[in-house]
Biopython code that builds the backbone (N, CA, C, O; Angstrom):
import numpy as np
from Bio.PDB.StructureBuilder import StructureBuilder

atoms = [
    (1, "MET", "N", (-49.543, -123.048, 131.788)),
    (1, "MET", "CA", (-49.023, -122.908, 133.336)),
    (1, "MET", "C", (-49.653, -121.818, 134.074)),
    (1, "MET", "O", (-49.753, -120.699, 133.570)),
    (2, "GLU", "N", (-50.146, -122.130, 135.414)),
    (2, "GLU", "CA", (-50.833, -121.112, 136.037)),
    (2, "GLU", "C", (-50.037, -120.082, 136.628)),
    (2, "GLU", "O", (-49.032, -120.531, 137.178)),
    (3, "ILE", "N", (-50.175, -118.824, 136.686)),
    (3, "ILE", "CA", (-49.505, -117.801, 137.209)),
    (3, "ILE", "C", (-49.729, -117.831, 138.873)),
    (3, "ILE", "O", (-50.789, -117.649, 139.472)),
    (4, "PRO", "N", (-48.470, -118.102, 139.406)),
    (4, "PRO", "CA", (-48.600, -118.140, 141.104)),
    (4, "PRO", "C", (-48.842, -116.885, 141.748)),
    (4, "PRO", "O", (-48.175, -116.581, 142.737)),
    (5, "PHE", "N", (-49.727, -116.122, 141.291)),
    (5, "PHE", "CA", (-50.207, -114.968, 142.013)),
    (5, "PHE", "C", (-51.559, -114.388, 141.576)),
    (5, "PHE", "O", (-51.912, -114.401, 140.396)),
    (6, "SER", "N", (-52.236, -113.924, 142.478)),
    (6, "SER", "CA", (-53.614, -113.372, 142.207)),
    (6, "SER", "C", (-53.575, -111.767, 142.590)),
    (6, "SER", "O", (-52.762, -111.229, 143.340)),
    (7, "PHE", "N", (-54.675, -111.137, 141.874)),
    (7, "PHE", "CA", (-54.539, -109.687, 142.121)),
    (7, "PHE", "C", (-55.921, -109.216, 142.019)),
    (7, "PHE", "O", (-56.640, -109.466, 141.052)),
    (8, "SER", "N", (-56.282, -108.516, 143.055)),
    (8, "SER", "CA", (-57.764, -107.993, 143.273)),
    (8, "SER", "C", (-57.634, -106.689, 143.640)),
    (8, "SER", "O", (-56.635, -106.266, 144.223)),
    (9, "GLN", "N", (-58.840, -105.832, 143.256)),
    (9, "GLN", "CA", (-59.003, -104.316, 143.765)),
    (9, "GLN", "C", (-60.406, -104.415, 144.442)),
    (9, "GLN", "O", (-61.404, -104.951, 143.961)),
    (10, "TYR", "N", (-60.290, -103.804, 145.631)),
    (10, "TYR", "CA", (-61.677, -103.502, 146.281)),
    (10, "TYR", "C", (-61.792, -101.968, 146.191)),
    (10, "TYR", "O", (-60.870, -101.218, 145.870)),
    (11, "THR", "N", (-63.075, -101.593, 146.524)),
    (11, "THR", "CA", (-63.562, -100.222, 146.544)),
    (11, "THR", "C", (-63.526, -99.708, 144.916)),
    (11, "THR", "O", (-62.773, -98.833, 144.487)),
    (12, "TYR", "N", (-64.316, -100.308, 144.289)),
    (12, "TYR", "CA", (-64.290, -99.931, 142.764)),
    (12, "TYR", "C", (-65.575, -99.221, 142.555)),
    (12, "TYR", "O", (-66.649, -99.649, 142.976)),
    (13, "PRO", "N", (-65.412, -98.034, 141.838)),
    (13, "PRO", "CA", (-64.238, -97.566, 141.165)),
    (13, "PRO", "C", (-63.455, -96.778, 142.329)),
    (13, "PRO", "O", (-63.797, -96.617, 143.500)),
    (14, "LEU", "N", (-62.285, -96.329, 141.646)),
    (14, "LEU", "CA", (-61.264, -95.528, 142.646)),
    (14, "LEU", "C", (-61.872, -94.335, 143.163)),
    (14, "LEU", "O", (-61.670, -93.288, 142.547)),
    (15, "ASN", "N", (-62.653, -94.323, 144.297)),
    (15, "ASN", "CA", (-63.252, -93.120, 144.643)),
    (15, "ASN", "C", (-63.483, -93.097, 146.247)),
    (15, "ASN", "O", (-64.487, -93.627, 146.723)),
    (16, "PRO", "N", (-62.657, -92.557, 146.941)),
    (16, "PRO", "CA", (-61.417, -91.732, 146.688)),
    (16, "PRO", "C", (-60.275, -92.591, 146.583)),
    (16, "PRO", "O", (-59.231, -92.118, 146.134)),
    (17, "SER", "N", (-60.350, -94.105, 147.031)),
    (17, "SER", "CA", (-59.251, -94.806, 147.283)),
    (17, "SER", "C", (-59.458, -96.278, 146.836)),
    (17, "SER", "O", (-60.613, -96.696, 146.761)),
    (18, "ALA", "N", (-58.589, -96.955, 146.584)),
    (18, "ALA", "CA", (-58.900, -98.474, 146.404)),
    (18, "ALA", "C", (-57.594, -99.307, 147.132)),
    (18, "ALA", "O", (-56.473, -98.846, 147.349)),
    (19, "THR", "N", (-58.025, -100.479, 147.396)),
    (19, "THR", "CA", (-56.933, -101.318, 147.883)),
    (19, "THR", "C", (-56.652, -102.378, 147.191)),
    (19, "THR", "O", (-57.498, -103.267, 147.102)),
    (20, "LEU", "N", (-55.350, -102.501, 146.535)),
    (20, "LEU", "CA", (-54.810, -103.525, 145.733)),
    (20, "LEU", "C", (-54.297, -104.657, 146.465)),
    (20, "LEU", "O", (-53.428, -104.419, 147.304)),
    (21, "ILE", "N", (-54.684, -105.854, 146.296)),
    (21, "ILE", "CA", (-54.335, -107.007, 147.067)),
    (21, "ILE", "C", (-53.571, -108.041, 145.914)),
    (21, "ILE", "O", (-53.989, -108.301, 144.786)),
    (22, "PHE", "N", (-52.597, -108.430, 146.425)),
    (22, "PHE", "CA", (-51.956, -109.704, 145.704)),
    (22, "PHE", "C", (-51.297, -110.491, 146.614)),
    (22, "PHE", "O", (-50.862, -110.130, 147.708)),
    (23, "GLN", "N", (-51.230, -111.809, 146.013)),
    (23, "GLN", "CA", (-50.569, -112.813, 146.703)),
    (23, "GLN", "C", (-49.528, -113.690, 145.955)),
    (23, "GLN", "O", (-49.803, -114.280, 144.910)),
    (24, "LEU", "N", (-48.290, -113.737, 146.573)),
    (24, "LEU", "CA", (-47.306, -114.352, 145.940)),
    (24, "LEU", "C", (-46.922, -115.823, 146.632)),
    (24, "LEU", "O", (-46.719, -115.882, 147.844)),
    (25, "GLU", "N", (-46.846, -116.889, 145.864)),
    (25, "GLU", "CA", (-46.596, -118.180, 146.181)),
    (25, "GLU", "C", (-45.228, -118.353, 146.814)),
    (25, "GLU", "O", (-44.962, -119.153, 147.710)),
    (26, "GLU", "N", (-44.378, -117.485, 146.224)),
    (26, "GLU", "CA", (-43.031, -117.851, 146.569)),
    (26, "GLU", "C", (-42.172, -116.248, 146.605)),
    (26, "GLU", "O", (-42.688, -115.264, 146.074)),
    (27, "GLN", "N", (-40.926, -116.183, 147.247)),
    (27, "GLN", "CA", (-40.526, -114.925, 147.194)),
    (27, "GLN", "C", (-39.976, -114.676, 145.846)),
    (27, "GLN", "O", (-39.470, -115.613, 145.229)),
    (28, "GLN", "N", (-40.038, -113.372, 145.288)),
    (28, "GLN", "CA", (-39.714, -113.237, 144.034)),
    (28, "GLN", "C", (-39.466, -111.697, 143.886)),
    (28, "GLN", "O", (-39.676, -110.956, 144.847)),
    (29, "GLU", "N", (-39.039, -111.235, 142.738)),
    (29, "GLU", "CA", (-38.967, -109.940, 142.141)),
    (29, "GLU", "C", (-40.146, -109.382, 141.486)),
    (29, "GLU", "O", (-40.594, -109.910, 140.468)),
    (30, "ILE", "N", (-40.739, -108.220, 142.072)),
    (30, "ILE", "CA", (-41.933, -107.752, 141.224)),
    (30, "ILE", "C", (-41.719, -106.285, 140.738)),
    (30, "ILE", "O", (-40.772, -105.608, 141.140)),
    (31, "SER", "N", (-42.558, -105.875, 139.939)),
    (31, "SER", "CA", (-42.815, -104.472, 139.410)),
    (31, "SER", "C", (-44.395, -104.468, 139.527)),
    (31, "SER", "O", (-45.167, -105.414, 139.367)),
    (32, "LEU", "N", (-44.666, -103.164, 139.843)),
    (32, "LEU", "CA", (-46.168, -102.754, 140.072)),
    (32, "LEU", "C", (-46.248, -101.324, 139.531)),
    (32, "LEU", "O", (-45.651, -100.499, 140.223)),
    (33, "ARG", "N", (-46.795, -100.913, 138.560)),
    (33, "ARG", "CA", (-46.929, -99.630, 137.951)),
    (33, "ARG", "C", (-48.256, -99.361, 137.509)),
    (33, "ARG", "O", (-48.955, -100.263, 137.046)),
    (34, "ILE", "N", (-48.720, -97.995, 137.635)),
    (34, "ILE", "CA", (-49.901, -97.486, 137.240)),
    (34, "ILE", "C", (-49.837, -96.821, 135.824)),
    (34, "ILE", "O", (-48.890, -96.080, 135.562)),
    (35, "TYR", "N", (-50.767, -97.055, 134.955)),
    (35, "TYR", "CA", (-50.546, -96.673, 133.521)),
    (35, "TYR", "C", (-51.893, -95.722, 133.275)),
    (35, "TYR", "O", (-52.978, -95.988, 133.793)),
    (36, "ASN", "N", (-51.677, -94.640, 132.458)),
    (36, "ASN", "CA", (-52.759, -94.118, 132.006)),
    (36, "ASN", "C", (-53.487, -94.732, 130.693)),
    (36, "ASN", "O", (-53.013, -95.751, 130.192)),
    (37, "THR", "N", (-54.553, -94.163, 130.175)),
    (37, "THR", "CA", (-55.055, -94.778, 129.110)),
    (37, "THR", "C", (-54.375, -94.921, 127.977)),
    (37, "THR", "O", (-54.703, -95.719, 127.099)),
    (38, "TYR", "N", (-53.207, -94.024, 127.910)),
    (38, "TYR", "CA", (-52.515, -93.969, 126.547)),
    (38, "TYR", "C", (-51.204, -94.849, 126.900)),
    (38, "TYR", "O", (-50.201, -94.777, 126.191)),
    (39, "GLY", "N", (-51.266, -95.592, 127.912)),
    (39, "GLY", "CA", (-50.001, -96.564, 128.192)),
    (39, "GLY", "C", (-48.788, -95.994, 128.727)),
    (39, "GLY", "O", (-47.705, -96.580, 128.725)),
    (40, "GLN", "N", (-49.001, -94.796, 129.200)),
    (40, "GLN", "CA", (-47.887, -94.010, 129.870)),
    (40, "GLN", "C", (-47.885, -94.392, 131.386)),
    (40, "GLN", "O", (-48.938, -94.395, 132.023)),
    (41, "VAL", "N", (-46.709, -94.706, 131.941)),
    (41, "VAL", "CA", (-46.500, -94.944, 133.319)),
    (41, "VAL", "C", (-46.780, -93.482, 133.957)),
    (41, "VAL", "O", (-46.136, -92.469, 133.680)),
    (42, "VAL", "N", (-47.840, -93.564, 134.844)),
    (42, "VAL", "CA", (-47.993, -92.363, 135.785)),
    (42, "VAL", "C", (-47.563, -92.703, 137.273)),
    (42, "VAL", "O", (-47.380, -91.737, 138.014)),
    (43, "HIS", "N", (-47.430, -93.649, 137.654)),
    (43, "HIS", "CA", (-46.794, -93.969, 138.927)),
    (43, "HIS", "C", (-46.232, -95.420, 139.183)),
    (43, "HIS", "O", (-46.918, -96.439, 139.097)),
    (44, "THR", "N", (-44.975, -95.382, 139.488)),
    (44, "THR", "CA", (-44.159, -96.722, 139.784)),
    (44, "THR", "C", (-44.163, -96.948, 141.193)),
    (44, "THR", "O", (-43.539, -96.247, 141.990)),
    (45, "ILE", "N", (-45.076, -98.219, 141.583)),
    (45, "ILE", "CA", (-45.065, -98.483, 143.040)),
    (45, "ILE", "C", (-43.864, -99.126, 143.510)),
    (45, "ILE", "O", (-43.185, -98.757, 144.468)),
    (46, "TYR", "N", (-43.626, -100.260, 142.654)),
    (46, "TYR", "CA", (-42.513, -101.173, 142.967)),
    (46, "TYR", "C", (-41.550, -101.297, 141.620)),
    (46, "TYR", "O", (-42.175, -101.380, 140.562)),
    (47, "ASP", "N", (-40.405, -101.315, 141.554)),
    (47, "ASP", "CA", (-39.682, -101.375, 140.377)),
    (47, "ASP", "C", (-38.576, -102.509, 140.780)),
    (47, "ASP", "O", (-37.614, -102.208, 141.486)),
    (48, "GLY", "N", (-38.763, -103.735, 140.319)),
    (48, "GLY", "CA", (-37.606, -104.691, 140.667)),
    (48, "GLY", "C", (-37.572, -105.023, 142.035)),
    (48, "GLY", "O", (-36.566, -105.611, 142.431)),
    (49, "GLN", "N", (-38.615, -104.724, 142.965)),
    (49, "GLN", "CA", (-38.515, -105.098, 144.401)),
    (49, "GLN", "C", (-38.634, -106.540, 144.761)),
    (49, "GLN", "O", (-39.431, -107.259, 144.159)),
    (50, "VAL", "N", (-37.899, -106.980, 145.691)),
    (50, "VAL", "CA", (-38.019, -108.610, 146.033)),
    (50, "VAL", "C", (-38.973, -108.507, 147.207)),
    (50, "VAL", "O", (-38.687, -107.904, 148.241)),
    (51, "MET", "N", (-40.180, -109.159, 146.982)),
    (51, "MET", "CA", (-41.184, -109.312, 147.913)),
    (51, "MET", "C", (-41.313, -110.803, 148.344)),
    (51, "MET", "O", (-41.293, -111.733, 147.538)),
    (52, "LYS", "N", (-41.443, -110.936, 149.645)),
    (52, "LYS", "CA", (-41.649, -112.224, 150.477)),
    (52, "LYS", "C", (-43.054, -112.970, 149.809)),
    (52, "LYS", "O", (-43.976, -112.290, 149.358)),
    (53, "SER", "N", (-43.065, -114.139, 149.817)),
    (53, "SER", "CA", (-44.272, -114.854, 149.750)),
    (53, "SER", "C", (-45.495, -114.536, 150.779)),
    (53, "SER", "O", (-45.330, -114.201, 151.952)),
    (54, "GLY", "N", (-46.704, -114.695, 150.155)),
    (54, "GLY", "CA", (-47.773, -114.360, 150.998)),
    (54, "GLY", "C", (-48.543, -113.126, 150.533)),
    (54, "GLY", "O", (-48.352, -112.645, 149.417)),
    (55, "TYR", "N", (-49.423, -112.619, 151.413)),
    (55, "TYR", "CA", (-50.344, -111.835, 151.211)),
    (55, "TYR", "C", (-49.633, -110.268, 151.288)),
    (55, "TYR", "O", (-48.879, -109.876, 152.178)),
    (56, "HIS", "N", (-50.108, -109.483, 150.072)),
    (56, "HIS", "CA", (-49.708, -108.213, 150.220)),
    (56, "HIS", "C", (-50.862, -107.241, 150.083)),
    (56, "HIS", "O", (-51.860, -107.605, 149.460)),
    (57, "GLU", "N", (-50.805, -106.128, 150.573)),
    (57, "GLU", "CA", (-52.182, -105.220, 150.499)),
    (57, "GLU", "C", (-51.350, -103.746, 150.362)),
    (57, "GLU", "O", (-50.326, -103.402, 150.953)),
    (58, "LEU", "N", (-52.136, -103.023, 149.399)),
    (58, "LEU", "CA", (-51.555, -101.704, 149.185)),
    (58, "LEU", "C", (-52.871, -100.701, 148.877)),
    (58, "LEU", "O", (-53.785, -100.995, 148.106)),
    (59, "ARG", "N", (-52.779, -99.581, 149.568)),
    (59, "ARG", "CA", (-53.805, -98.682, 149.553)),
    (59, "ARG", "C", (-53.373, -97.593, 148.539)),
    (59, "ARG", "O", (-52.302, -97.006, 148.695)),
    (60, "LEU", "N", (-54.233, -97.306, 147.457)),
    (60, "LEU", "CA", (-54.049, -96.175, 146.458)),
    (60, "LEU", "C", (-55.116, -95.205, 146.520)),
    (60, "LEU", "O", (-56.281, -95.565, 146.692)),
    (61, "TYR", "N", (-54.788, -94.012, 146.392)),
    (61, "TYR", "CA", (-55.825, -92.822, 146.565)),
    (61, "TYR", "C", (-55.983, -92.185, 145.204)),
    (61, "TYR", "O", (-55.026, -91.786, 144.542)),
    (62, "GLY", "N", (-57.282, -92.111, 144.814)),
    (62, "GLY", "CA", (-57.556, -91.575, 143.550)),
    (62, "GLY", "C", (-57.081, -90.074, 143.148)),
    (62, "GLY", "O", (-56.993, -89.762, 141.960)),
    (63, "GLU", "N", (-56.831, -89.319, 144.007)),
    (63, "GLU", "CA", (-56.237, -87.950, 143.565)),
    (63, "GLU", "C", (-54.885, -87.978, 143.030)),
    (63, "GLU", "O", (-54.413, -87.035, 142.396)),
    (64, "THR", "N", (-54.223, -89.124, 143.301)),
    (64, "THR", "CA", (-52.762, -89.391, 142.580)),
    (64, "THR", "C", (-52.909, -89.797, 141.129)),
    (64, "THR", "O", (-51.901, -89.860, 140.425)),
    (65, "PHE", "N", (-54.172, -90.089, 140.616)),
    (65, "PHE", "CA", (-54.155, -90.643, 139.215)),
    (65, "PHE", "C", (-54.978, -89.938, 138.467)),
    (65, "PHE", "O", (-55.940, -89.336, 138.945)),
    (66, "PRO", "N", (-54.653, -89.945, 137.107)),
    (66, "PRO", "CA", (-55.497, -89.454, 136.108)),
    (66, "PRO", "C", (-57.005, -89.583, 136.032)),
    (66, "PRO", "O", (-57.546, -90.657, 136.296)),
    (67, "PRO", "N", (-57.739, -88.438, 135.653)),
    (67, "PRO", "CA", (-59.362, -88.661, 135.857)),
    (67, "PRO", "C", (-59.565, -89.480, 134.688)),
    (67, "PRO", "O", (-58.744, -89.472, 133.771)),
    (68, "GLY", "N", (-60.682, -90.235, 134.660)),
    (68, "GLY", "CA", (-61.132, -91.209, 133.634)),
    (68, "GLY", "C", (-60.824, -92.650, 133.553)),
    (68, "GLY", "O", (-61.565, -93.514, 133.084)),
    (69, "GLY", "N", (-59.584, -92.827, 134.090)),
    (69, "GLY", "CA", (-59.145, -94.307, 134.297)),
    (69, "GLY", "C", (-57.813, -94.486, 134.108)),
    (69, "GLY", "O", (-57.150, -93.680, 133.455)),
    (70, "CYS", "N", (-57.341, -95.478, 134.620)),
    (70, "CYS", "CA", (-55.963, -96.009, 134.553)),
    (70, "CYS", "C", (-55.914, -97.513, 134.785)),
    (70, "CYS", "O", (-56.943, -98.070, 135.168)),
    (71, "TYR", "N", (-54.776, -98.229, 134.580)),
    (71, "TYR", "CA", (-54.799, -99.514, 134.898)),
    (71, "TYR", "C", (-53.370, -99.842, 135.727)),
    (71, "TYR", "O", (-52.333, -99.217, 135.499)),
    (72, "ALA", "N", (-53.470, -100.848, 136.658)),
    (72, "ALA", "CA", (-52.326, -101.116, 137.330)),
    (72, "ALA", "C", (-51.909, -102.674, 136.719)),
    (72, "ALA", "O", (-52.690, -103.583, 136.440)),
    (73, "ARG", "N", (-50.637, -102.667, 136.627)),
    (73, "ARG", "CA", (-49.995, -103.803, 135.949)),
    (73, "ARG", "C", (-48.871, -104.503, 136.923)),
    (73, "ARG", "O", (-47.849, -103.917, 137.281)),
    (74, "LEU", "N", (-49.163, -105.636, 137.237)),
    (74, "LEU", "CA", (-48.252, -106.307, 138.350)),
    (74, "LEU", "C", (-47.485, -107.399, 137.429)),
    (74, "LEU", "O", (-48.111, -108.202, 136.737)),
    (75, "GLN", "N", (-46.206, -107.357, 137.480)),
    (75, "GLN", "CA", (-45.336, -108.198, 136.582)),
    (75, "GLN", "C", (-44.388, -109.032, 137.681)),
    (75, "GLN", "O", (-43.893, -108.463, 138.654)),
    (76, "THR", "N", (-44.213, -110.355, 137.419)),
    (76, "THR", "CA", (-43.464, -111.181, 138.212)),
    (76, "THR", "C", (-42.613, -112.023, 137.149)),
    (76, "THR", "O", (-42.734, -111.762, 135.952)),
    (77, "LYS", "N", (-41.824, -112.949, 137.553)),
    (77, "LYS", "CA", (-40.975, -113.847, 136.861)),
    (77, "LYS", "C", (-41.987, -114.673, 136.101)),
    (77, "LYS", "O", (-41.683, -115.158, 135.011)),
    (78, "ASN", "N", (-43.115, -114.841, 136.612)),
    (78, "ASN", "CA", (-44.124, -116.006, 136.096)),
    (78, "ASN", "C", (-45.208, -115.422, 135.156)),
    (78, "ASN", "O", (-45.998, -116.148, 134.552)),
    (79, "GLY", "N", (-45.203, -114.014, 135.062)),
    (79, "GLY", "CA", (-46.056, -113.482, 133.988)),
    (79, "GLY", "C", (-46.405, -112.121, 134.594)),
    (79, "GLY", "O", (-45.908, -111.603, 135.593)),
    (80, "VAL", "N", (-47.491, -111.581, 133.677)),
    (80, "VAL", "CA", (-48.075, -110.277, 134.106)),
    (80, "VAL", "C", (-49.699, -110.158, 134.387)),
    (80, "VAL", "O", (-50.452, -110.752, 133.615)),
    (81, "LEU", "N", (-50.147, -109.531, 135.290)),
    (81, "LEU", "CA", (-51.613, -109.380, 135.486)),
    (81, "LEU", "C", (-51.864, -108.002, 135.439)),
    (81, "LEU", "O", (-50.991, -107.241, 135.857)),
    (82, "GLN", "N", (-52.999, -107.522, 134.963)),
    (82, "GLN", "CA", (-53.310, -106.190, 134.661)),
    (82, "GLN", "C", (-54.832, -105.877, 135.010)),
    (82, "GLN", "O", (-55.619, -106.719, 134.577)),
    (83, "ARG", "N", (-55.348, -104.882, 135.671)),
    (83, "ARG", "CA", (-56.441, -104.625, 136.049)),
    (83, "ARG", "C", (-56.965, -103.121, 135.880)),
    (83, "ARG", "O", (-56.316, -102.195, 136.366)),
    (84, "THR", "N", (-57.936, -102.941, 135.309)),
    (84, "THR", "CA", (-58.422, -101.465, 134.948)),
    (84, "THR", "C", (-58.803, -100.735, 136.304)),
    (84, "THR", "O", (-59.485, -101.351, 137.122)),
    (85, "LEU", "N", (-58.433, -99.600, 136.533)),
    (85, "LEU", "CA", (-59.002, -98.883, 137.733)),
    (85, "LEU", "C", (-59.734, -97.624, 137.250)),
    (85, "LEU", "O", (-59.134, -96.758, 136.615)),
    (86, "VAL", "N", (-60.949, -97.537, 137.536)),
    (86, "VAL", "CA", (-61.763, -96.409, 136.978)),
    (86, "VAL", "C", (-61.848, -95.465, 138.094)),
    (86, "VAL", "O", (-62.061, -95.950, 139.205)),
    (87, "LEU", "N", (-61.710, -94.129, 137.978)),
    (87, "LEU", "CA", (-61.827, -92.917, 138.841)),
    (87, "LEU", "C", (-63.259, -92.500, 138.725)),
    (87, "LEU", "O", (-63.686, -92.101, 137.641)),
    (88, "SER", "N", (-63.980, -92.568, 139.723)),
    (88, "SER", "CA", (-65.222, -92.012, 139.601)),
    (88, "SER", "C", (-65.437, -90.392, 139.644)),
    (88, "SER", "O", (-64.890, -89.816, 140.584)),
    (89, "THR", "N", (-66.115, -89.672, 138.795)),
    (89, "THR", "CA", (-65.967, -88.325, 138.668)),
    (89, "THR", "C", (-67.345, -87.861, 139.449)),
    (89, "THR", "O", (-67.558, -86.651, 139.529)),
    (90, "GLN", "N", (-68.114, -88.620, 139.921)),
    (90, "GLN", "CA", (-69.372, -88.327, 140.697)),
    (90, "GLN", "C", (-69.121, -87.581, 141.988)),
    (90, "GLN", "O", (-68.291, -88.096, 142.739)),
    (91, "GLN", "N", (-69.634, -86.577, 142.333)),
    (91, "GLN", "CA", (-69.568, -85.892, 143.622)),
    (91, "GLN", "C", (-70.696, -86.058, 144.526)),
    (91, "GLN", "O", (-71.822, -85.713, 144.167)),
    (92, "SER", "N", (-70.452, -86.613, 145.793)),
    (92, "SER", "CA", (-71.582, -86.865, 146.707)),
    (92, "SER", "C", (-72.238, -85.571, 147.387)),
    (92, "SER", "O", (-73.185, -85.695, 148.163)),
]
sb = StructureBuilder()
sb.init_structure("model")
sb.init_model(0)
sb.init_chain("A")
sb.init_seg("    ")
for serial, (resi, resn, name, xyz) in enumerate(atoms, 1):
    if name == "N":
        sb.init_residue(resn, " ", resi, " ")
    sb.init_atom(name, np.array(xyz, "f"), 0.0, 1.0, " ", f" {name:<3s}", serial, name[0])
structure = sb.get_structure()
């Protein structure tokens, strides 16, 4: 069964920000959390939030996340999608 949402990250790596984009084919309850590399929740963006169908865009800023990397996990009634977010440590 195909999961009726997509999940994209633009501005990779997360330096200094990223835009997470997801699309829902129907209104539903979602959870979106950011985890560190140890699997610990470092930021809860949505927790059981009912979202309308359609396109959703969310801007994340690197300074709020742990250095070295983390991942975003989007959970809906139809499944879970997870994407790695890498924080660049290079200085311009």
